[in-house]
C-alpha positions, 0 to 999 in steps of 0.5 A: 503445407506446414500446419500452424501449432494451436496457440496456448494461453500461458499464465506466468507468475514470479516473485522474490527475485530481489534483495535489500542489496539490489535487483527488482522483480519488475526489472526482471518483468522488463527483461522478459517482456523484451524477450517475448516481444522479440518472439512475437507472442500475443500479450492478453493484458498488461503485466500485472504488479500485485502488492501483497500483505505489506506486513510480512516481516521478511519482505524486501520493499513493497512485497510485490509479485509480477504476472504475465498473460500471453498466448503462444504456439511455442510454450515449451521454448518460452518457459525455458527462456523465462526460467533462464532469465529468472535465474540470471536476474535474481539476486540469489547471492544476497538472499533472494528466494525466487519462484516461477509458476506456469499455468496453461489455462485461460480460466483461473479456478477459484482455489487460485483466487482464494489463495491470492486473497489469503496472501493479501491479508494474512501470513501464508506459510511456504509449506502451504504454497508448496503443497498448493503447487504440488496438488494443482500440478503446477509447473513451479520452480524456486531457489532457496526456501521457496518463499517466492511461491506465495507471490508467484501463485497469488499473482496468477489468481489475483482478481482486481475489483479495483485497479491502478497503473504504474509506469516504471522507468529503468536505468542503464546498467552503468548507472545502478547504484549511482545517485538519482538526480531529478528535478524536484520542481518538475515532479511538483509541476507534473503532479499539479498538471496531472492530478487526479489522474496520477497520485502520490508523486510528491508530498507537499507537507514534506517537500519530498519527491516520492517516485524515486526509490533510494536503493541500488535497484534498477528503477529510476522512478515510478509514476502511479495513476488511473490510466495509461495515457496520463502516465506517459504524459506525466513521464514527459514532464519529469526532468532528470540528468540521465539517459534511461534504458526504458519503461514498462507500464503495469496494471496494479492494486497499488492505491486500492487498500485491497489488503484492508478489505477484510475484518481482523478477527479480534478473538485471534488477532493473528500476527501479521494479519491486515484488515479493519476493526470497528469499535469504541475508544475505551482507553484515551490516547497516550503520547509516548517517547518519540511522539507515538500515540497509543490507545485502546478500543472495545470491539466485540467485547474485546479490548484491542490495543492500537498504535499510531506512529509519529511519522504518520503526521497525524498523532497530534490530531488523534490525541483528541480521541475521547472515550466513547468515540466510534471509529474504524481502523485499518492496519495490521497486527504487530506480533507480541514481545516479552514486553508488549502484547499484540497491537494493531499498527494503524494505517487509517482511522475513519471516525464514525461518531464523536462523543460531546465534549463537556466540561465544568466552567465558571458561570457567565455574567448575562449582563456583562457577557463575561466569565465570573471569578471564583471568590475562593474554595467553596465560595461564590462566583462574582463578576468583577465588573458589575458584582453579580454573584452565582453559586454554581459552575455551569456545564459547557460544550467545547467543540472537538478538534477532530471531525467525522472523517477518514484520517490518513498519514501524510503521503510520504508515510503511506504504503504502496497499497494505501488508498489516498484520499483522492481515490476515496470513492474511486474504483477502476473496475477495468482498465482495457488492455490497448496493445497499440498503446506504447506500454513498453519501450526501450530508448535508443542510445 
């Protein structure tokens, strides 16, 4: 009688397989999942797509790493095949630095979780990632400079305290690099029918489709949402002029603002670090060439310079900020240059307190209910209707244009990680994996 091997839990992480000229790490996941299903492995969760710190200067697009958690009797065979697939589908010739990590254990140590948290909001050096892999005896492989190790390790250690899902559809190889033709009307209608269970599909302010990428990568469209069933329903409403290869649903941290959970240390202002700062406006906004707005706040006795860029769509509103206004900003520290100091590129503004807006005004004639006119410099004020006089101006309260609320850029200017307005106060603590649900599918020719 042949004895069955004991099943091994295998955590897999990979990253940096794409380049600006092509490929996509999620497409590699699509190919790997297809192989694993044929090998009858047991999936323990949806594939995970984790977006790390979006301010890393050498990232390609969304700085996303992919993770898989499976159970198999043949881990050695699985590892070898996945390694082959990573090297086969990585765009190494155009600068990709792919990395792959295997970790055989059901429980993920706290050190992995801390590494992941660091990669969310800081710049993690590849030397640190290599040292981490060596110290933990990880089975890791990389090509090039090893930059992909940061995401590959981080995705294994990532802990979801809020999560969303994304359905990514993939093109046939014969269509890679060709124009994507999609019905704008169908995307708009899809958004109307599936909200609030999907988000950031269409920007009505710009009349712009947001689900299709623009580069030569294999993705045709990606729909983000709160649950898997809504994604499948949404995908059936989209009209395109192309036969797709298939789709894969990922669990993700997109739309959670996970990179902004920590507070930026205003005493250090580390370049590329992400987070929040709370303070008071100390220097009122100035709009410069290009429509970009710059202002300063005081936080913990430190002056913090802030920049809000024209594509955000909220620069005009933020020109109403006044000295003394209390606010929390979320964003990232931009590296200093020869001409400019370190500055926070703002991703959101939460107004907590607004100073009263007072100004001196000509006195009001109580009889005629009209503003009096000045008779001249150092002269009295007089009502032109009844002739009544007054000798001083009055202090008048002028309502503010902005309100105590959250201000976000328009949808098309938001990042993958940005928590949209419709998700404020929403938290998906756990999306239960349902292997009976068609979370992966290859269309028949």
